[in-house]
C-alpha positions as CSV (number, residue, x, y, z in Angstrom):
1,M,2.3,13.3,29.6
2,W,3.5,10.7,27.1
3,S,1.1,10.4,23.9
4,A,1.5,7.5,21.4
5,T,0.7,9.9,18.5
6,R,3.2,12.5,19.4
7,S,5.9,10.1,20.0
8,P,8.2,8.5,17.5
9,V,8.2,5.1,19.2
10,L,5.7,3.2,17.0
11,P,6.6,4.8,13.5
12,S,10.2,3.9,14.6
13,A,9.3,0.4,15.4
14,S,7.4,0.2,12.3
15,A,10.3,1.5,10.3
16,L,12.7,-1.0,11.5
17,L,10.6,-3.8,11.1
18,C,9.8,-2.9,7.5
19,F,13.5,-2.6,6.7
20,A,14.6,-5.8,8.4
21,F,11.5,-7.3,6.5
22,A,12.8,-6.0,3.2
23,L,16.2,-7.3,3.8
24,I,14.8,-10.8,4.2
25,L,12.7,-10.6,1.1
26,A,15.5,-9.3,-0.9
27,R,17.7,-12.3,0.3
28,Q,14.9,-14.6,-0.5
29,W,14.9,-12.9,-3.9
30,A,18.8,-13.3,-4.6
31,D,18.2,-17.1,-3.8
32,R,15.3,-17.8,-5.8
33,R,14.7,-14.8,-8.2
34,R,11.1,-14.8,-8.1
35,P,9.8,-11.2,-9.0
36,H,7.2,-11.3,-6.1
37,Q,9.7,-11.2,-3.5
38,L,11.7,-8.3,-5.3
39,I,8.5,-6.2,-5.5
40,W,7.3,-7.0,-2.0
41,S,10.9,-5.9,-0.8
42,L,10.6,-2.8,-2.6
43,G,7.0,-2.2,-1.0
44,M,8.3,-2.5,2.3
45,V,11.1,-0.1,1.7
46,W,8.3,2.4,0.8
47,Y,6.5,1.5,3.9
48,G,9.5,1.8,6.0
49,L,10.2,5.3,4.6
50,A,7.0,6.5,5.3
51,S,7.0,5.2,8.8
52,G,10.6,6.5,9.0
53,A,9.4,10.2,7.9
54,D,6.8,9.7,10.8
55,A,9.5,8.9,13.3
56,I,11.7,11.8,12.4
57,G,8.8,14.3,12.2
58,Q,7.7,13.5,15.7
59,A,11.3,13.4,17.2
60,W,12.7,16.4,15.4
61,G,9.8,18.3,14.0
62,W,8.3,18.2,10.5
63,S,9.3,20.0,7.5
64,E,8.0,20.3,4.1
65,A,10.7,17.8,2.8
66,I,9.8,15.4,5.6
67,Y,5.9,15.8,5.0
68,R,6.3,15.1,1.1
69,T,8.4,11.8,1.8
70,W,5.7,10.8,4.2
71,Y,3.0,11.4,1.6
72,V,4.8,10.0,-1.5
73,A,6.1,6.8,0.3
74,G,3.1,6.2,2.3
75,A,0.0,7.3,0.4
76,V,1.5,7.0,-3.3
77,M,3.8,4.0,-3.2
78,A,3.7,1.3,-0.3
79,A,0.2,-0.4,-0.6
80,A,0.7,-0.1,-4.3
81,W,3.7,-2.0,-4.5
82,L,2.7,-4.6,-2.1
83,G,-0.4,-5.1,-4.2
84,L,1.6,-5.4,-7.3
85,G,3.7,-8.1,-5.6
86,E,0.6,-10.1,-5.0
87,V,-0.3,-9.8,-8.6
88,Y,3.1,-11.6,-9.7
89,L,2.6,-14.1,-7.0
90,L,-0.7,-15.3,-8.5
91,R,-0.7,-14.3,-12.0
92,T,-1.3,-17.7,-13.4
93,T,-4.5,-18.4,-11.0
94,G,-7.1,-16.0,-12.6
95,Y,-6.2,-13.4,-9.8
96,G,-5.5,-10.7,-12.2
97,E,-9.3,-9.9,-12.4
98,F,-9.4,-9.5,-8.9
99,A,-6.4,-7.0,-9.3
100,A,-8.4,-4.9,-12.0
101,A,-11.4,-4.8,-9.7
102,G,-9.2,-3.3,-7.0
103,I,-8.1,-0.5,-9.2
104,F,-11.6,0.2,-10.4
105,L,-12.8,0.3,-6.8
106,G,-9.9,2.8,-6.2
107,S,-11.2,5.1,-8.9
108,V,-14.5,5.6,-7.4
109,P,-13.3,8.4,-5.2
110,A,-12.4,10.2,-8.5
111,V,-16.0,9.7,-9.7
112,Y,-17.6,10.8,-6.7
113,R,-15.4,14.0,-6.5
114,A,-16.3,14.8,-10.2
115,G,-20.1,14.6,-9.2
116,K,-19.4,16.9,-6.5
117,L,-17.5,19.6,-8.3
118,L,-20.2,19.3,-11.3
119,Q,-22.9,20.1,-8.6
120,A,-20.7,23.1,-7.3
121,G,-20.3,24.2,-11.0
122,E,-16.5,23.7,-10.8
123,Q,-16.0,23.0,-14.5
124,T,-12.1,22.8,-14.5
125,G,-11.8,20.5,-11.4
126,M,-14.8,18.4,-12.5
127,E,-12.9,17.8,-15.8
128,A,-9.8,17.0,-14.0
129,A,-11.5,14.4,-11.5
130,M,-13.3,12.9,-14.4
131,G,-10.1,12.6,-16.5
132,L,-8.5,10.8,-13.7
133,A,-11.5,8.5,-13.0
134,F,-11.4,7.5,-16.6
135,A,-7.7,7.1,-16.6
136,G,-8.1,4.5,-13.6
137,I,-11.4,2.7,-15.0
138,G,-9.5,2.4,-18.3
139,T,-6.4,0.9,-16.6
140,S,-8.7,-1.6,-14.9
141,V,-10.2,-2.6,-18.1
142,I,-7.1,-3.3,-19.8
143,L,-5.5,-5.1,-17.0
144,G,-8.8,-7.4,-16.8
145,F,-8.5,-8.2,-20.5
146,V,-4.7,-8.8,-20.2
147,A,-5.5,-11.0,-17.1
148,W,-8.4,-12.9,-19.0
149,E,-6.4,-13.5,-22.4
150,W,-2.8,-13.7,-21.1
151,P,-2.7,-14.2,-17.4
152,E,0.9,-14.9,-17.5
153,W,1.5,-11.2,-18.6
154,S,-0.8,-9.7,-16.0
155,G,2.0,-8.9,-13.7
156,H,4.2,-7.2,-16.4
157,A,1.2,-5.3,-17.6
158,A,0.1,-4.0,-13.8
159,L,3.9,-3.1,-13.4
160,I,3.8,-1.0,-16.5
161,A,0.7,0.8,-15.1
162,L,1.9,1.0,-11.6
163,V,5.3,2.8,-12.9
164,A,3.5,5.3,-14.9
165,G,0.9,6.1,-12.3
166,S,3.1,6.2,-9.4
167,A,5.6,8.4,-11.2
168,Y,3.0,10.9,-12.1
169,A,1.6,11.0,-8.7
170,A,5.0,11.4,-7.2
171,V,6.0,14.2,-9.5
172,Q,2.6,16.2,-8.5
173,V,3.0,15.6,-4.9
174,L,6.6,16.8,-5.0
175,G,5.5,19.8,-7.0
176,A,2.4,20.9,-5.3
177,P,2.3,23.6,-3.0
178,V,2.0,22.6,1.0
179,T,-0.2,24.6,3.6
180,H,2.0,24.4,6.5
181,A,-0.6,24.8,9.0
182,E,-2.5,21.8,7.6
183,M,0.4,19.2,7.7
184,L,-0.5,17.9,11.2
185,D,-3.6,17.2,13.1
186,P,-3.6,20.1,15.7
187,V,-4.9,17.6,18.4
188,T,-2.9,14.6,17.9
189,G,0.1,16.0,16.0
190,V,-0.3,13.2,13.5
191,P,0.5,14.3,9.7
192,Q,-2.7,14.5,7.2
193,G,-3.3,14.7,3.7
194,A,-5.2,18.2,4.0
195,A,-2.0,20.1,3.4
196,L,-1.8,19.4,-0.4
197,P,-4.5,20.6,-2.8
198,P,-7.5,18.4,-3.3
199,E,-6.6,17.9,-7.3
200,V,-3.3,16.3,-5.9
201,R,-5.0,13.9,-3.1
202,M,-7.4,12.7,-5.7
203,L,-4.4,10.9,-7.4
204,T,-3.8,8.6,-4.4
205,P,-7.1,6.6,-3.8
206,M,-6.7,4.3,-6.9
207,L,-2.9,3.5,-5.9
208,N,-3.6,3.3,-2.1
209,I,-6.9,1.7,-2.1
210,G,-6.1,-0.1,-5.2
211,G,-3.0,-1.8,-4.0
212,A,-4.5,-2.6,-0.3
213,L,-7.3,-4.3,-2.1
214,M,-5.0,-6.4,-4.4
215,L,-3.0,-7.4,-1.3
216,F,-6.1,-8.2,0.7
217,F,-8.1,-9.9,-2.1
218,G,-4.8,-11.9,-3.0
219,A,-4.0,-12.9,0.6
220,F,-7.8,-13.9,1.0
221,H,-7.9,-15.8,-2.2
222,S,-4.9,-17.9,-1.2
223,G,-6.0,-18.4,2.2
224,W,-9.5,-19.6,1.3
225,A,-7.7,-22.0,-1.3
226,Y,-5.5,-23.6,1.1
227,W,-8.3,-23.8,3.8
228,R,-10.5,-25.8,1.1
229,D,-7.7,-28.0,0.2
230,G,-7.1,-29.0,4.0
231,H,-3.6,-29.9,3.7
232,N,-1.9,-26.4,4.1
233,A,-3.4,-25.0,7.5
234,E,-0.3,-23.0,8.2
235,R,-0.5,-21.3,4.9
236,A,-4.1,-20.5,5.3
237,V,-3.2,-18.9,8.8
238,S,-0.5,-17.2,7.1
239,N,-2.5,-15.7,4.3
240,L,-5.1,-14.7,7.2
241,F,-2.5,-12.6,8.9
242,I,-1.3,-11.0,5.6
243,A,-5.0,-10.0,4.8
244,L,-5.3,-8.2,8.2
245,G,-2.0,-6.6,7.6
246,A,-3.7,-5.3,4.2
247,L,-7.1,-4.2,6.1
248,T,-5.8,-2.7,9.3
249,P,-3.5,0.3,8.0
250,S,-6.1,0.9,5.0
251,I,-8.9,1.4,7.7
252,T,-6.9,3.7,9.9
253,G,-5.3,5.5,6.9
254,S,-9.1,6.1,5.6
255,L,-10.1,7.5,9.2
256,N,-6.9,9.8,8.9
257,R,-8.2,11.1,5.5
258,W,-11.3,12.2,7.4
259,G,-9.6,13.8,10.3
260,L,-9.7,11.0,12.8
261,T,-6.0,10.4,13.3
262,T,-5.5,8.9,17.0
263,S,-5.0,5.5,15.8
264,F,-3.0,6.0,12.7
265,Y,0.3,4.9,14.1
266,L,-1.0,2.2,15.7
267,G,-2.5,0.7,12.3
268,E,0.5,1.5,10.6
269,F,2.5,-0.8,13.0
270,L,0.1,-3.5,13.3
271,G,-0.1,-3.6,9.1
272,V,3.5,-4.4,8.8
273,L,3.5,-6.7,12.1
274,F,0.6,-8.7,10.9
275,I,1.9,-9.1,7.3
276,F,5.4,-10.1,9.0
277,V,3.7,-12.7,11.3
278,G,2.1,-14.1,8.2
279,F,5.2,-14.4,6.5
280,L,6.6,-16.2,9.3
281,A,3.8,-18.6,9.6
282,S,4.2,-19.9,6.1
283,R,5.7,-23.5,6.3
284,E,7.7,-22.5,3.2
285,V,9.7,-19.8,5.2
286,I,10.3,-22.0,8.0
287,T,11.2,-25.4,6.7
288,R,12.4,-24.5,3.1
289,R,15.3,-26.7,2.3
290,G,15.4,-28.1,5.8
291,R,16.9,-24.9,7.2
292,S,15.7,-23.1,10.2
293,L,14.4,-19.4,10.0
294,I,17.5,-18.2,12.0
295,A,19.6,-19.6,9.2
296,S,18.1,-17.3,6.7
297,F,19.7,-14.4,8.4
298,A,23.1,-15.7,8.1
């Protein structure tokens, strides 16, 4: 009997759409040299690599290398880089404070984890979790200050923080032991993070949750502004779809973290699909310089 969770169809479709989208964004960046387009293109490459790892694992079997690729590209990189693109896009609108708030909220799981470990008397683990929480909260404070005083530099400040944070997290994931029996949900066959040690998994929420919130807040902020303006209805709709694209995989990814994996691949596909539809719904994409969308592929 065919099962969507054990089939490579949905993750393959997600990967192909991501890579096609990344090429379009890279072409836009080559034409216009706007940094958010290049960063979004990189974010879509990470998203596509995570989905591609899913597809390969379901089609030919999971190995430790494929699992690590899936976790680094999906849990560490994809949402964070897409969120960074939103910071660059809106860096002169006062949005940087929202981005700092996203990182702050992404640090909350580390604070919670530190409290649980303190109650359990696990001093070493508690200190590691608290150090991570302080790093995330400190980063959010610094980014908030930069966004307040020098908003035009908020994108660069966030880029420095993201490069440092994602590099550290990736090194930890690639070097950590993997429990092979925990790589996949035994019922659905969907990969889950439980195969990695808890101290490594603590690194990802501030990148994953923080990046998703940046993308969601940015799209919602822009959509609301266009809606109030009343003259850019298509951009309001565009940003609504992008916000949905940020929210959907975040929900299914969070459910995956808690062992509810049935909807994971569907959320992954709908996420990139909604973002792509939002991109197409923008009047700037369709009518820019009087060219049709098809011409942008030439």
